[in-house]
MIZA-155120 format. One record per atom (N, C-alpha, C, CB): residue in three letters; x, y, z; residue number from 1. Coordinates in steps of 0.02 Angstrom, whole numbers. Glycine has a CB too. Layout:
<rs>
R|Ala|X|Y|Z|NUM
...
</rs>
This chain:
<rs>
R|Val|595|3702|-578|1
R|Val|539|3682|-621|1
R|Val|529|3735|-674|1
R|Val|473|3671|-579|1
R|Ser|530|3715|-736|2
R|Ser|522|3763|-790|2
R|Ser|448|3781|-798|2
R|Ser|550|3736|-855|2
R|Pro|434|3844|-818|3
R|Pro|364|3865|-827|3
R|Pro|326|3821|-877|3
R|Pro|362|3937|-851|3
R|Val|362|3797|-928|4
R|Val|329|3757|-979|4
R|Val|303|3692|-950|4
R|Val|378|3742|-1037|4
R|Ser|346|3656|-913|5
R|Ser|324|3593|-885|5
R|Ser|271|3604|-831|5
R|Ser|384|3554|-856|5
R|Trp|277|3660|-794|6
R|Trp|227|3675|-742|6
R|Trp|159|3686|-775|6
R|Trp|248|3739|-702|6
R|Glu|157|3725|-829|7
R|Glu|94|3737|-865|7
R|Glu|67|3671|-893|7
R|Glu|104|3788|-922|7
R|Gly|112|3629|-916|8
R|Gly|91|3564|-943|8
R|Gly|58|3522|-890|8
R|Gly|151|3527|-972|8
R|Trp|89|3520|-830|9
R|Trp|60|3481|-775|9
R|Trp|-7|3510|-754|9
R|Trp|107|3479|-715|9
R|Arg|-13|3576|-753|10
R|Arg|-77|3608|-734|10
R|Arg|-131|3589|-784|10
R|Arg|-69|3685|-731|10
R|Ala|-113|3588|-848|11
R|Ala|-162|3570|-900|11
R|Ala|-185|3498|-891|11
R|Ala|-132|3580|-970|11
R|Ile|-137|3454|-875|12
R|Ile|-154|3384|-863|12
R|Ile|-199|3377|-803|12
R|Ile|-89|3342|-853|12
R|Glu|-183|3412|-749|13
R|Glu|-223|3409|-688|13
R|Glu|-293|3435|-700|13
R|Glu|-190|3449|-631|13
R|Leu|-299|3489|-738|14
R|Leu|-365|3517|-754|14
R|Leu|-406|3467|-796|14
R|Leu|-359|3584|-790|14
R|Ala|-373|3436|-844|15
R|Ala|-407|3387|-887|15
R|Ala|-430|3327|-846|15
R|Ala|-361|3364|-944|15
R|Glu|-387|3303|-801|16
R|Glu|-405|3247|-758|16
R|Glu|-464|3265|-714|16
R|Glu|-345|3226|-715|16
R|Gly|-464|3326|-688|17
R|Gly|-519|3349|-646|17
R|Gly|-585|3348|-684|17
R|Gly|-505|3419|-619|17
R|Gln|-583|3370|-747|18
R|Gln|-644|3371|-788|18
R|Gln|-669|3300|-800|18
R|Gln|-630|3406|-855|18
R|Leu|-624|3252|-802|19
R|Leu|-643|3182|-813|19
R|Leu|-662|3147|-749|19
R|Leu|-587|3145|-848|19
R|Gly|-653|3182|-692|20
R|Gly|-671|3152|-628|20
R|Gly|-621|3100|-605|20
R|Gly|-739|3122|-632|20
R|Glu|-558|3106|-624|21
R|Glu|-507|3056|-608|21
R|Glu|-457|3082|-557|21
R|Glu|-472|3033|-671|21
R|Gln|-475|3134|-520|22
R|Gln|-428|3167|-475|22
R|Gln|-399|3119|-423|22
R|Gln|-461|3226|-440|22
R|Arg|-442|3079|-391|23
R|Arg|-418|3037|-336|23
R|Arg|-367|2986|-361|23
R|Arg|-477|3001|-304|23
R|Gly|-382|2951|-415|24
R|Gly|-337|2900|-441|24
R|Gly|-270|2930|-463|24
R|Gly|-369|2863|-498|24
R|Ser|-273|2986|-499|25
R|Ser|-211|3016|-524|25
R|Ser|-170|3045|-467|25
R|Ser|-226|3070|-575|25
R|Ala|-204|3071|-415|26
R|Ala|-168|3097|-357|26
R|Ala|-131|3041|-323|26
R|Ala|-217|3132|-308|26
R|Arg|-163|2984|-315|27
R|Arg|-130|2926|-284|27
R|Arg|-70|2905|-326|27
R|Arg|-179|2867|-275|27
R|Ala|-78|2904|-391|28
R|Ala|-24|2884|-436|28
R|Ala|35|2932|-430|28
R|Ala|-48|2881|-508|28
R|Arg|21|2998|-427|29
R|Arg|75|3047|-421|29
R|Arg|111|3039|-354|29
R|Arg|47|3118|-428|29
R|Ile|74|3027|-300|30
R|Ile|105|3017|-235|30
R|Ile|151|2956|-236|30
R|Ile|52|3010|-179|30
R|Ala|127|2902|-267|31
R|Ala|167|2841|-272|31
R|Ala|230|2854|-313|31
R|Ala|126|2784|-303|31
R|Glu|223|2891|-367|32
R|Glu|281|2907|-409|32
R|Glu|333|2948|-371|32
R|Glu|259|2944|-473|32
R|Arg|308|2999|-335|33
R|Arg|354|3042|-297|33
R|Arg|389|3002|-244|33
R|Arg|316|3101|-265|33
R|Asp|353|2957|-211|34
R|Asp|382|2915|-159|34
R|Asp|437|2871|-189|34
R|Asp|329|2872|-125|34
R|Ala|423|2841|-246|35
R|Ala|472|2798|-279|35
R|Ala|534|2838|-299|35
R|Ala|441|2763|-340|35
R|Leu|523|2897|-327|36
R|Leu|579|2939|-348|36
R|Leu|621|2961|-288|36
R|Leu|554|3000|-387|36
R|Leu|586|2978|-233|37
R|Leu|621|3000|-173|37
R|Leu|664|2943|-145|37
R|Leu|572|3025|-120|37
R|Arg|635|2883|-142|38
R|Arg|672|2825|-117|38
R|Arg|733|2811|-161|38
R|Arg|626|2763|-114|38
R|Ala|724|2816|-227|39
R|Ala|778|2803|-273|39
R|Ala|834|2855|-264|39
R|Ala|753|2803|-346|39
R|Ala|814|2918|-257|40
R|Ala|863|2972|-249|40
R|Ala|902|2963|-184|40
R|Ala|828|3040|-249|40
R|Leu|867|2945|-130|41
R|Leu|901|2936|-66|41
R|Leu|946|2874|-68|41
R|Leu|849|2928|-10|41
R|Gly|924|2823|-103|42
R|Gly|964|2762|-107|42
R|Gly|1027|2770|-148|42
R|Gly|922|2706|-135|42
R|Ser|1025|2814|-199|43
R|Ser|1082|2821|-244|43
R|Ser|1133|2871|-218|43
R|Ser|1058|2841|-312|43
R|Ser|1114|2912|-169|44
R|Ser|1159|2964|-145|44
R|Ser|1207|2941|-92|44
R|Ser|1119|3022|-119|44
</rs>
């Protein structure tokens, strides 16, 4: 993970927190990671 993208994600997470959208975005990220993991396992 590059520092730039990490800082970018942190900024997004902080902004989402300020908007009170933490729960929804957390669920979305978990779903995305699950989909990516399934795709990676399926293609290997």
